[in-house]
C-alpha positions as CSV (number, residue, x, y, z in Angstrom):
1,M,19.2,-36.5,0.4
2,E,16.1,-38.4,1.6
3,K,14.0,-35.5,2.9
4,E,14.0,-31.8,3.1
5,I,15.8,-30.0,5.9
6,R,15.4,-26.4,7.1
7,L,18.4,-24.2,7.7
8,R,18.4,-20.5,8.5
9,G,14.7,-20.3,7.5
10,K,15.3,-21.9,4.1
11,R,14.0,-25.3,3.1
12,I,16.7,-27.4,1.4
13,G,15.5,-30.3,-0.7
14,A,17.0,-32.4,-3.5
15,S,16.6,-29.6,-6.1
16,E,18.1,-26.9,-3.9
17,L,21.0,-29.2,-3.1
18,Q,21.6,-29.8,-6.7
19,Q,21.6,-26.1,-7.5
20,I,24.3,-25.6,-4.8
21,R,26.4,-28.4,-6.2
22,D,26.1,-27.1,-9.8
23,L,27.1,-23.6,-8.6
24,L,30.1,-25.1,-6.7
25,S,31.3,-26.8,-9.9
26,T,31.1,-23.7,-12.0
27,D,31.8,-20.8,-9.6
28,G,33.4,-22.4,-6.5
29,H,36.8,-20.9,-7.3
30,L,35.3,-17.4,-6.9
31,G,34.9,-17.9,-3.2
32,R,32.2,-18.4,-0.6
33,S,30.9,-14.8,-0.6
34,H,30.3,-15.0,-4.3
35,L,28.5,-18.3,-3.8
36,S,26.2,-16.9,-1.1
37,R,25.4,-13.8,-3.3
38,Q,24.5,-16.0,-6.3
39,L,22.3,-18.3,-4.2
40,C,20.5,-15.4,-2.6
41,R,19.6,-14.1,-6.0
42,L,18.7,-17.5,-7.3
43,W,16.4,-18.2,-4.4
44,D,15.3,-14.6,-3.8
45,F,16.5,-15.3,-0.2
46,R,15.8,-12.0,1.6
47,Q,15.3,-10.3,5.0
48,A,12.0,-8.8,5.8
49,N,13.4,-5.4,4.7
50,G,14.3,-6.7,1.3
51,A,18.1,-7.1,1.7
52,Y,19.6,-10.3,0.6
53,R,20.5,-12.8,3.5
54,E,24.1,-13.3,2.4
55,I,25.5,-14.0,5.9
56,A,22.7,-16.4,6.7
57,C,23.3,-18.1,3.3
58,R,27.0,-18.6,4.1
59,D,26.2,-20.1,7.4
60,L,23.7,-22.4,5.6
61,L,26.4,-23.6,3.3
62,R,28.7,-24.3,6.3
63,Q,26.0,-26.3,8.0
64,L,25.5,-28.4,4.8
65,E,29.2,-29.1,4.7
66,Q,29.2,-30.1,8.3
67,R,26.4,-32.6,7.4
68,G,28.6,-34.1,4.7
69,L,26.3,-32.9,1.9
70,I,28.6,-30.6,0.1
71,T,32.3,-29.6,0.0
72,L,33.0,-25.9,0.1
73,P,36.1,-24.3,-1.4
74,A,38.8,-23.1,1.0
75,P,38.1,-19.5,2.2
76,L,39.9,-16.9,0.1
77,K,40.6,-14.9,3.3
78,K,42.1,-16.2,6.5
79,A,39.5,-16.6,9.2
80,R,39.8,-14.5,12.3
81,Q,41.7,-16.2,15.2
82,V,40.0,-17.1,18.4
83,G,40.1,-14.2,20.8
84,Y,40.1,-11.6,18.0
85,R,38.7,-8.2,18.9
86,N,37.9,-5.4,16.6
87,R,40.2,-2.4,17.1
88,T,38.4,0.6,18.5
89,F,39.7,4.1,19.3
90,L,38.4,6.4,22.0
91,P,37.9,10.0,21.1
92,S,40.3,12.5,22.7
93,F,37.4,14.7,23.9
94,L,35.9,12.0,26.1
95,D,35.0,13.5,29.6
96,T,35.8,11.0,32.3
97,S,35.0,13.2,35.3
98,I,32.7,11.7,37.9
99,V,28.9,12.0,37.3
100,E,26.7,11.1,40.3
101,G,23.4,11.9,41.8
102,R,19.7,10.9,41.7
103,L,18.0,10.0,38.5
104,D,15.5,12.8,38.8
105,H,18.3,15.3,38.8
106,F,19.0,14.5,35.2
107,S,16.0,15.7,33.2
108,D,17.9,15.9,29.9
109,L,18.7,12.2,29.6
110,T,18.4,10.9,26.0
111,V,18.4,7.4,24.4
112,E,19.8,7.9,20.9
113,L,19.8,5.3,18.1
114,V,23.3,5.5,16.6
115,S,23.3,2.5,14.2
116,R,24.4,3.6,10.7
117,T,25.2,7.2,12.0
118,P,28.5,8.9,12.6
119,R,28.0,8.3,16.4
120,E,28.1,4.5,15.9
121,Q,31.9,4.6,16.1
122,L,31.6,6.2,19.5
123,Y,29.4,3.3,20.7
124,N,31.9,0.8,19.3
125,S,34.8,2.6,21.1
126,L,33.0,2.8,24.4
127,I,32.1,-0.9,24.4
128,G,35.6,-1.8,23.2
129,A,37.3,0.2,26.0
130,Y,35.0,-0.3,29.0
131,H,32.8,-3.4,28.6
132,Y,34.4,-6.5,30.0
133,L,33.6,-8.5,26.9
134,G,35.0,-5.8,24.6
135,Y,33.6,-5.0,21.2
136,G,33.1,-7.5,18.4
137,Q,31.3,-6.6,15.2
138,G,28.1,-8.6,15.2
139,T,26.5,-10.1,12.1
140,G,22.9,-9.8,11.1
141,E,20.2,-7.5,12.5
142,Q,21.3,-5.2,15.3
143,L,20.7,-1.8,16.9
144,K,23.0,0.3,19.0
145,Y,22.1,3.1,21.4
146,I,24.0,5.7,23.4
147,I,22.5,7.3,26.5
148,S,23.6,10.9,27.2
149,S,23.0,13.8,29.4
150,A,23.6,17.2,27.8
151,K,25.2,15.3,24.9
152,R,27.7,13.7,27.2
153,P,27.7,9.9,26.8
154,L,26.9,8.0,30.0
155,A,26.0,4.5,28.9
156,A,25.5,2.3,25.8
157,I,23.2,-0.6,25.1
158,G,23.0,-2.9,22.1
159,F,20.6,-5.5,20.6
160,S,21.2,-8.2,18.1
161,A,19.8,-11.5,16.8
162,A,18.7,-14.1,19.4
163,A,20.6,-17.2,20.3
164,L,19.7,-20.2,18.2
165,R,18.8,-22.4,21.2
166,V,18.5,-21.7,24.9
167,A,16.9,-24.6,26.8
168,C,15.3,-22.6,29.6
169,R,14.0,-19.9,27.2
170,D,12.6,-22.5,24.8
171,R,10.8,-24.2,27.7
172,F,9.4,-20.9,28.8
173,I,8.0,-20.2,25.4
174,A,7.0,-23.9,25.0
175,W,7.5,-24.0,21.3
176,D,8.4,-26.9,19.1
177,E,11.3,-27.1,16.6
178,Q,9.3,-26.0,13.6
179,A,7.9,-22.9,15.4
180,R,11.3,-22.0,16.8
181,Q,12.9,-22.1,13.3
182,K,10.1,-20.0,11.8
183,N,9.8,-17.4,14.6
184,L,13.2,-17.0,16.1
185,H,13.5,-13.6,14.3
186,L,10.8,-12.3,16.7
187,I,13.2,-12.5,19.6
188,V,16.1,-10.1,20.1
189,N,19.2,-10.4,22.3
190,N,20.4,-7.6,24.6
191,H,24.1,-8.5,24.0
192,R,25.8,-5.5,25.4
193,F,24.9,-3.1,28.3
194,L,27.5,-0.6,29.6
195,I,27.3,2.2,32.1
196,L,30.6,4.0,32.0
197,P,32.7,3.5,35.1
198,W,32.7,7.1,36.3
199,V,28.8,7.3,36.1
200,H,27.0,6.7,39.4
201,I,23.4,7.7,39.0
202,T,20.8,5.9,41.2
203,N,18.5,3.6,39.2
204,L,20.0,4.7,35.8
205,A,20.4,1.1,34.6
206,S,16.7,0.1,35.1
207,W,15.6,3.4,33.5
208,I,17.7,2.7,30.4
209,L,16.3,-0.8,30.1
210,A,12.7,0.6,30.4
211,Q,13.4,3.3,27.8
212,A,15.2,1.0,25.4
213,T,12.6,-1.7,25.4
214,R,9.8,0.8,25.1
215,R,11.1,2.0,21.7
216,L,12.8,-1.2,20.5
217,S,9.9,-2.7,18.5
218,A,9.3,0.5,16.5
219,D,13.0,1.0,15.8
220,W,13.4,-2.6,14.7
221,Q,10.3,-2.4,12.5
222,A,11.6,0.8,10.9
223,R,15.0,-0.7,10.2
224,Y,14.3,-4.4,9.4
225,A,10.6,-4.4,8.5
226,H,9.5,-7.0,11.0
227,D,8.1,-6.9,14.6
228,L,9.6,-8.2,17.8
229,V,7.8,-9.9,20.7
230,L,10.5,-10.8,23.2
231,V,13.9,-9.7,24.4
232,E,16.5,-12.0,26.0
233,T,19.8,-11.4,27.8
234,F,22.5,-13.5,29.5
235,V,24.0,-12.3,32.8
236,E,27.3,-13.9,33.9
237,K,26.6,-15.3,37.4
238,N,30.1,-15.0,38.8
239,R,30.1,-11.3,37.9
240,F,26.6,-9.9,38.3
241,H,23.3,-10.6,40.0
242,G,20.9,-9.2,37.3
243,T,19.6,-6.6,39.8
244,C,18.8,-3.9,37.2
245,Y,17.0,-6.4,35.0
246,R,14.8,-7.6,37.9
247,A,14.1,-3.9,38.8
248,A,13.0,-3.4,35.2
249,N,10.6,-6.3,35.4
250,W,12.6,-8.8,33.4
251,C,11.9,-12.4,34.2
252,G,14.6,-14.9,35.2
253,V,13.9,-18.2,33.6
254,G,17.0,-20.3,34.3
255,D,20.7,-20.7,33.6
256,T,22.7,-21.6,30.5
257,V,24.7,-24.8,30.4
258,G,28.1,-23.2,29.5
259,R,27.9,-23.2,25.7
260,G,28.2,-20.3,23.3
261,R,25.0,-18.6,22.1
262,N,25.3,-20.2,18.6
263,D,27.2,-23.3,19.6
264,R,25.5,-26.3,17.8
265,F,28.1,-28.9,18.6
266,S,28.9,-28.5,22.4
267,T,32.5,-27.4,21.6
268,T,32.6,-24.2,23.6
269,V,32.9,-24.0,27.4
270,L,31.8,-20.7,28.8
271,P,30.8,-19.3,32.3
272,I,27.3,-20.1,33.4
273,K,24.8,-17.2,32.8
274,Q,21.4,-16.4,34.1
275,V,18.8,-16.0,31.3
276,F,16.4,-13.1,31.6
277,L,13.4,-12.4,29.3
278,Y,11.2,-9.4,28.7
279,P,8.0,-9.7,26.7
280,L,7.3,-6.8,24.4
281,T,3.7,-7.9,24.0
282,R,1.2,-9.8,26.2
283,H,0.6,-12.2,23.4
284,F,4.2,-13.2,22.7
285,R,3.6,-16.9,23.1
286,E,0.9,-16.9,20.5
287,R,3.2,-15.1,18.1
288,C,6.1,-17.4,18.8
289,H,3.8,-20.4,18.1
290,A,2.4,-19.1,14.9
291,R,2.9,-21.5,11.9
């Protein structure tokens, strides 16, 4: 390899590539998960909260293989088929009677962080049953919230790692490739937002967005030990107008070009989506540009 490359926040030069090839020759038969675990320990490749970045490391290995620099062993487990959805099960006690009224009539609304709690399964089930995209278990950093009134779930909202590249977002930030690779973890994606179909409360959606973004940085810092400066979301144009995002002061910055959020090779054709951004700090551009 003539020069270093940077993948998933890790610089890969000739010595790192040789380490990978040596490990492939001795431990390749033990599978890709084993390889990623060993490399994380060898490189001390960790998240800000100290956990090893095993999923990112496996993606790094796949990218090296796509560049023709290594040959990975065949997966030990069959990959999920296109269109796979995680199975979810609604609880038998779910109350589906109509809830309606003005927002100020619901003084007991709560926004509850349910990630890694017994209530996370309820979030997964609600998204799986009632969100048009269904539920798929995400990878990497993510937080999930349930919005309730008198402990009755009314809505759910989830956040996960930002898309690798979004042309209109990246123009809005005005960062170069080096800054994007270094600081992408400062952006988070609002990848799911659901108000249950029997809930009709005026202005509830924009209230949820305001409440969730107000606490998001602190919750993320507590869980993953790093800050956030910007939130993104993608609104499918032929389904929605993004009204609640505009009402919550999110900024529309353009449209996608019909590729998947992590599609590097233009192989996926998807509906066009509006891109909305919400800064969590006034100085988000300076933070995004930091070297």
